[in-house]
C-alpha positions, 0 to 999 in steps of 0.5 A, a space after each residue: 402615298 402613306 400620308 394620303 392613306 393615313 388621311 383617308 382612313 378617317 371617319 370623316 374626310 373633308 377637303 378644301 374647295 381648291 385643294 388636290 388629293 393625290 400622290 403626285 402633283 398635276 405638274 409632276 404627272 404632266 411632266 411624266 406623261 407629256 414632258 410638259 408641266 404646263 399641261 398640269 390642268 389637263 393632268 389634274 382633270 384626268 387624275 380626278 383629284 379635285 374636291 368636287 370630283 372626289 366628293 362625287 366619287 364618294 371618296 371624301 365626305 365634304 368640301 369646305 368652301 374657301 374665301 374668294 381668291 382661295 384659302 391663302 387670300 384670307 387664312 382667318 376666314 378659312 380657319 373659321 370655316 374649317 373649325 366650324 366644319 370640324 366641330 359639326 362633324 365631331 358632334 355627329 360622330 360622337 353619337 356613334 359607339 366605338 363599334 359603330 364607328 369601326 364598322 362604318 369606317 370598315 364599310 367605307 374603305 371596303 366600298 372603294 373601287 366598287 362600281 355597278 353598271 346597269 344594262 341598257 334596256 332593250 325594247 
């Protein structure tokens, strides 16, 4: 979606620990694929839209841990953690020139979808 794309072109992409990042909800996907929205957990796993999965793919830069029980259980603590992460990332990004930031952002976007395979060793 346009909103997801707009968020993805940032110099730093952070995600809350239990958030999802997708153009469709897991429930919507499950309803389409299996005609059963209760299979949302299966759909979420297949879609790979969790923070840990997206971090492992290099599509996001950091995962912000949530309070026990999730972000909604303690909004104040969640906002404190987000503020700390944003300040740290902004401080690091300020070390780069505008040209460097643009080059880094372009390189990042162009790296999406590139995968390498190594051939198995033959003895």
